[in-house]
C-alpha positions in Angstrom: -16.1 94.8 -22.3 -18.7 92.0 -23.0 -20.7 91.7 -19.8 -24.4 90.7 -19.8 -25.2 91.2 -16.2 -28.3 93.1 -15.0 -28.6 95.2 -11.8 -30.2 92.1 -10.2 -27.2 90.0 -11.1 -24.8 92.6 -9.6 -26.9 92.7 -6.4 -26.7 88.9 -6.1 -23.0 88.7 -6.5 -22.4 91.6 -4.1 -24.4 89.7 -1.5 -22.4 86.6 -2.1 -19.1 88.4 -1.8 -20.2 90.0 1.4 -21.7 86.9 2.8 -25.0 88.8 3.2 -28.7 88.4 2.2 -30.7 90.6 0.0 -34.0 92.2 1.1 -36.4 94.7 -0.3 -35.5 98.2 0.7 -37.8 100.8 2.1 -37.0 103.4 -0.6 -38.7 102.2 -3.7 -36.7 99.4 -5.4 -33.6 100.0 -3.3 -32.0 96.8 -2.0 -30.5 96.4 1.4 -28.2 93.9 3.1 -29.2 92.3 6.3 -26.2 90.7 7.9 -26.3 87.8 10.3 -29.2 89.2 12.2 -27.4 92.5 12.9 -29.6 94.6 10.6 -26.6 96.1 8.7 -28.0 98.0 5.8 -26.0 98.7 2.7 -28.1 100.2 0.0 -27.6 99.3 -3.6 -28.5 102.2 -5.8 -29.9 100.7 -9.0 -29.2 103.7 -11.1 -25.6 103.9 -9.9 -25.1 100.2 -10.6 -26.6 100.6 -14.1 -24.4 103.6 -14.9 -21.3 101.6 -13.8 -22.3 98.6 -15.9 -22.8 100.9 -18.9 -19.4 102.5 -18.4 -17.8 99.1 -18.0 -19.3 97.8 -21.2 -17.7 100.8 -23.0 -14.2 99.9 -21.8 -11.7 97.4 -23.1 -9.6 94.9 -21.1 -5.9 95.0 -21.4 -4.4 91.6 -20.4 -6.4 90.2 -17.5 -6.4 93.0 -15.0 -6.5 96.4 -16.7 -9.4 98.4 -18.0 -9.0 101.2 -20.6 -11.2 103.8 -22.3 -10.2 106.7 -24.4 -9.7 108.9 -21.4 -9.0 106.5 -18.5 -6.8 103.6 -17.6 -7.2 101.5 -14.5 -4.8 98.7 -13.5 -4.4 96.5 -10.5 -1.1 96.9 -8.6 0.4 95.4 -5.5 3.0 96.9 -3.1 6.0 94.9 -2.2 8.9 95.2 0.1 7.4 97.6 2.7 8.0 96.7 6.4 5.7 98.1 8.9 2.6 98.5 6.7 1.7 100.0 3.4 2.8 103.5 2.6 0.9 104.3 -0.5 -2.4 102.9 0.7 -2.4 105.2 3.7 -1.4 108.1 1.4 -4.4 107.7 -1.0 -2.4 109.5 -3.8 -4.2 112.0 -6.1 -2.0 114.1 -8.4 -2.9 116.2 -11.4 -0.4 117.3 -14.1 -1.7 120.4 -15.9 1.0 120.3 -18.5 0.0 116.9 -19.8 -3.6 117.0 -18.7 -3.2 113.7 -16.8 -4.5 112.9 -13.3 -3.0 110.0 -11.4 -5.0 108.4 -8.6 -3.7 105.5 -6.4 -6.5 104.2 -4.2 -9.1 101.4 -3.8 -10.8 100.3 -7.0 -13.5 102.3 -8.8 -17.1 101.1 -9.0 -16.5 99.8 -12.5 -13.4 97.9 -11.5 -15.3 96.3 -8.6 -17.8 95.0 -11.1 -15.0 93.8 -13.3 -13.5 91.9 -10.3 -16.8 90.4 -9.4 -17.4 89.3 -13.0 -13.9 87.8 -13.4 -14.1 85.9 -10.1 -17.6 84.6 -11.0 -16.2 83.2 -14.3 -13.4 81.4 -12.4 -15.4 80.0 -9.6 -16.9 82.1 -6.8 -16.9 85.8 -6.0 -16.4 84.9 -2.3 -12.7 84.3 -2.9 -12.2 88.0 -3.4 -12.9 88.7 0.3 -10.9 86.7 2.8 -13.1 85.5 5.6 -10.6 86.5 8.3 -11.5 87.9 11.7 -12.8 91.5 11.3 -12.6 91.5 7.5 -16.4 91.4 7.3 -17.3 93.5 10.3 -18.4 96.5 8.2 -20.8 97.6 10.9 -18.2 98.0 13.7 -14.8 98.2 12.1 -15.0 101.8 10.8 -15.6 105.2 12.2 -18.5 105.7 9.8 -20.6 103.0 8.1 -20.3 102.6 4.4 -22.8 104.7 2.4 -23.6 101.8 0.0 -22.7 98.3 -1.1 -19.9 99.6 -3.4 -18.2 101.4 -0.5 -18.7 98.3 1.7 -16.9 96.1 -0.9 -14.2 98.7 -1.2 -13.5 98.5 2.5 -13.3 94.7 2.7 -11.4 94.1 -0.5 -8.1 94.0 1.4 -5.0 94.1 -0.7 -6.8 95.5 -3.8 -5.2 98.7 -5.0 -5.5 100.3 -8.4 -3.7 103.0 -10.3 -6.2 105.1 -12.2 -4.9 107.4 -15.0 -7.4 110.0 -16.3 -6.7 112.2 -19.4 -8.3 115.5 -20.4 -8.5 114.3 -24.0 -8.7 111.0 -25.9 -5.5 109.0 -26.0 -4.5 105.6 -27.4 -4.4 102.9 -24.8 -0.7 102.3 -25.3 0.0 105.9 -24.4 -2.2 105.7 -21.3 -0.3 102.6 -20.3 3.1 104.4 -20.7 1.8 107.1 -18.4 0.9 104.5 -15.8 4.3 102.8 -16.0 6.1 106.1 -15.6 4.1 107.0 -12.5 4.8 103.6 -10.9 8.5 104.2 -11.4 8.2 107.7 -9.8 6.5 106.1 -6.8 9.3 103.5 -6.5 12.1 106.0 -7.0 10.8 108.6 -4.6 9.0 106.7 -1.9 11.3 103.6 -1.8 8.5 101.2 -2.3 7.9 98.8 -5.2 4.5 99.0 -6.9 4.2 96.3 -9.5 1.3 95.5 -11.8 -0.8 92.4 -10.9 -1.3 91.0 -14.4 -3.2 87.8 -13.8 -6.5 87.1 -12.2 -5.2 83.8 -10.7 -2.9 85.9 -8.4 -6.0 87.5 -6.9 -7.9 84.4 -6.1 -5.2 82.3 -4.4 -5.5 83.7 -0.9 -9.3 83.4 -0.9 -9.1 79.8 -2.1 -6.7 78.9 0.7 -9.0 80.7 3.2 -11.9 78.4 2.2 -9.9 75.3 3.2 -8.8 76.5 6.7 -10.4 77.9 9.8 -11.1 81.5 9.1 -12.3 82.6 12.5 -10.5 83.0 15.8 -13.2 81.2 17.7 -12.6 78.1 15.6 -8.9 77.9 16.5 -7.6 75.2 18.8 -4.4 74.9 20.8 -1.5 73.1 18.9 -1.1 69.4 19.5 2.3 69.0 17.9 5.8 70.6 17.9 7.4 71.5 14.6 10.9 72.0 13.3 11.5 75.8 13.7 13.6 76.2 10.5 10.8 74.8 8.4 8.3 77.2 10.0 10.4 80.2 9.2 10.4 79.3 5.5 6.7 78.5 5.5 5.7 81.7 7.2 7.8 83.7 4.8 5.9 82.1 1.9 2.5 82.6 3.5 3.3 86.2 4.3 4.1 87.3 0.7 2.0 87.9 -2.4 5.1 87.4 -4.6 4.8 84.0 -6.3 8.6 83.7 -6.8 9.3 84.2 -3.1 6.4 81.8 -2.3 7.7 79.1 -4.5 11.4 79.4 -3.3 10.3 79.5 0.4 8.2 76.4 0.1 11.0 74.6 -1.8 13.4 75.4 1.1 11.1 73.4 3.4 11.8 70.3 1.3 15.5 71.3 0.8 16.1 71.2 4.5 16.2 67.4 4.5 18.1 66.8 1.2 21.5 66.0 2.7 20.2 63.9 5.5 17.8 61.8 3.4 20.3 61.4 0.5 23.0 60.3 3.0 20.6 57.8 4.7 19.7 56.3 1.3 23.3 56.0 0.3 24.3 54.4 3.6 21.4 51.9 3.3 22.4 51.0 -0.3 26.0 50.5 0.7 25.0 48.4 3.7 22.8 46.3 1.5 25.6 45.7 -0.9 28.1 44.9 1.8 25.7 42.3 3.4 24.6 40.8 0.1 25.5 37.1 -0.1 27.2 37.6 -3.5 29.5 40.3 -2.2 33.1 39.6 -1.0 35.5 42.2 0.3 38.3 39.9 -0.9 37.2 40.3 -4.6 38.7 43.3 -6.3 35.7 43.4 -8.7 33.2 43.7 -5.9 35.1 46.5 -4.1 35.5 48.3 -7.4 31.8 48.1 -8.1 31.0 49.5 -4.7 33.4 52.4 -5.2 31.7 53.1 -8.6 28.3 53.0 -7.0 29.3 55.6 -4.4 31.1 57.7 -7.0 28.0 57.9 -9.1 25.9 59.1 -6.2 28.3 61.8 -4.8 31.2 63.8 -6.1 34.0 65.8 -4.3 34.1 69.4 -5.4 36.3 72.0 -3.6 36.7 69.7 -0.7 32.9 69.4 -0.3 30.7 66.5 -1.0 28.2 67.2 -3.8 25.1 65.0 -4.3 22.3 64.9 -6.8 19.7 67.5 -5.6 17.0 66.2 -7.9 17.4 62.7 -6.5 17.4 64.1 -2.9 14.1 65.9 -3.8 12.6 62.6 -5.1 13.6 60.7 -1.9 12.2 63.5 0.3 8.9 63.5 -1.5 8.8 59.7 -1.4 9.4 59.7 2.4 7.2 62.5 3.5 4.5 63.2 0.9 1.4 61.0 0.6 0.0 61.2 -2.9 -3.6 60.7 -2.0 -3.5 63.5 0.5 -1.7 65.8 -2.0 -4.4 65.0 -4.6 -7.2 65.7 -2.1 -5.7 69.1 -1.1 -5.2 70.1 -4.7 -8.7 69.2 -5.7 -10.3 71.0 -2.8 -8.2 74.1 -3.6 -8.9 74.0 -7.3 -10.4 71.0 -9.0 -8.7 71.8 -12.3 -5.1 71.6 -11.1 -4.5 67.9 -11.0 -5.6 67.7 -14.7 -3.5 70.8 -15.5 -0.3 69.2 -14.1 -1.1 66.0 -16.1 -1.4 67.8 -19.4 0.8 70.9 -19.2 4.5 71.6 -19.0 5.8 74.5 -17.1 6.2 76.8 -20.1 9.2 78.9 -18.8 11.1 76.0 -17.2 10.3 73.0 -19.3 9.1 71.1 -16.2 7.4 68.0 -17.5 3.8 67.0 -17.0 3.0 64.6 -14.1 0.0 62.4 -13.6 -0.3 62.5 -9.8 -3.2 60.1 -10.1 -1.2 57.5 -12.0 -0.7 53.9 -10.8 3.1 53.8 -10.7 4.1 55.7 -7.5 7.9 55.6 -8.3 7.2 57.2 -11.7 5.0 59.8 -10.1 7.6 60.8 -7.6 10.2 60.9 -10.4 8.2 63.2 -12.6 7.0 65.3 -9.7 10.6 66.0 -8.5 11.7 66.7 -12.1 8.9 69.3 -12.6 9.6 71.0 -9.3 13.4 71.0 -9.7 13.4 72.4 -13.2 11.1 75.1 -12.2 13.2 75.9 -9.1 16.3 76.2 -11.3 14.6 78.4 -13.8 13.4 80.7 -11.0 16.8 80.9 -9.2 19.2 80.9 -12.1 18.5 83.6 -14.7 21.6 83.9 -16.8 21.1 85.4 -20.2 22.3 82.2 -21.9 19.7 80.1 -20.1 17.0 78.8 -22.3 14.7 78.0 -19.4 14.6 81.3 -17.7 11.9 82.8 -15.5 11.0 86.5 -16.1 9.4 88.2 -13.2 5.8 89.4 -13.8 5.8 88.0 -17.4 5.8 84.4 -16.2 3.9 84.9 -13.0 0.7 83.5 -14.5 2.4 80.2 -15.1 4.4 80.2 -11.8 1.3 80.7 -9.7 0.0 77.4 -10.9 3.0 75.7 -9.4 2.8 77.4 -6.0 -0.2 75.4 -4.6 1.5 72.1 -5.5 4.6 73.1 -3.6 2.6 74.6 -0.7 0.7 71.4 0.0 4.0 69.4 -0.3 5.7 71.7 2.2 2.7 71.4 4.6 2.9 67.6 4.4 6.6 67.6 5.1 6.2 70.0 8.1 3.4 67.7 9.5 5.3 64.5 8.7 8.4 65.7 10.6 6.5 67.1 13.6 6.1 65.4 17.0 3.2 65.2 19.4 3.2 67.5 22.4 3.5 65.3 25.5 
């Protein structure tokens, strides 16, 4: 791997990730962290850091999140679908197979992988997004039975949600072979322990929670009592989205927030249009032509299918966005979260769904809402409908790197809808 960092660079980025300050150590050139006046000391062993840097340089990257050498393979995984806490993280699995000469370790990242994460995060913005500044997440000095022995261990403890599968071989093997061993072991975990361990293939998936945390209050002492009441059904969908790391479930749950109002808003719009037509000075209920035109207008808007009224969902989405979403607020939220996203939506289609580009900063609001609803609706259809014959079909994990780009857009839209439909507490 091409990495030009020095030990000093590593020390600086470790301090940034841990929100600490560097100071000269008492043992030679050893560096210490002093933390918010609490004198928390986390030594950085220069020789250990240099050895990890040298080993990392000898490794190759596979995709965006895996490291490989002739005798080792380390990939980032996430656990899904476990209620009541993580099973495999508590287990800290370490299994050796003497027949194949393969050792499987499922645990927090190695030192080399921590450096890889720091380097990847620094290239994409800030290493701080790796560590969520939530209550207790940075209290290394008081949150554990024993203090960390060094900065690597300190980072390992606060990198919540980071789990790697490490495959070690007694002899040199091709990377494709090591990858097959890793996939086989993940299946064994899922089959025997009834928990889904899936590869996290894209760096963007790792950085999203940290980016959101930067925008909001990250400490309990900063929280204030609520000033508004919200529609309960919307909160259920929103909380489901916030509580998962799965981009598909996030996207669909945020979409359900908007979908809640589709029938009501579409019906209100149709009633308003019919009322306008009936009260227009050029309309007469005595003229067959006028009545026929009104019937056609309603027929184009709704259809009767299996004794149920069916309306245009994409039109209902457009009307919902137009009523509840302020474009300037949406732009501001997107730029604060990631200043490249607005330009990304302007110049890129959604590859797996064909969702069209949308210039959210354009001058024609009606056109923006039209393109915005089209992009979201096509992506929703691709995610929900996955027939073999579908050309625009979402494939889990393969297309996650593209879907995660759409999640912030829908999250900020959902939040605006929740706020727009809330009421002040008396």
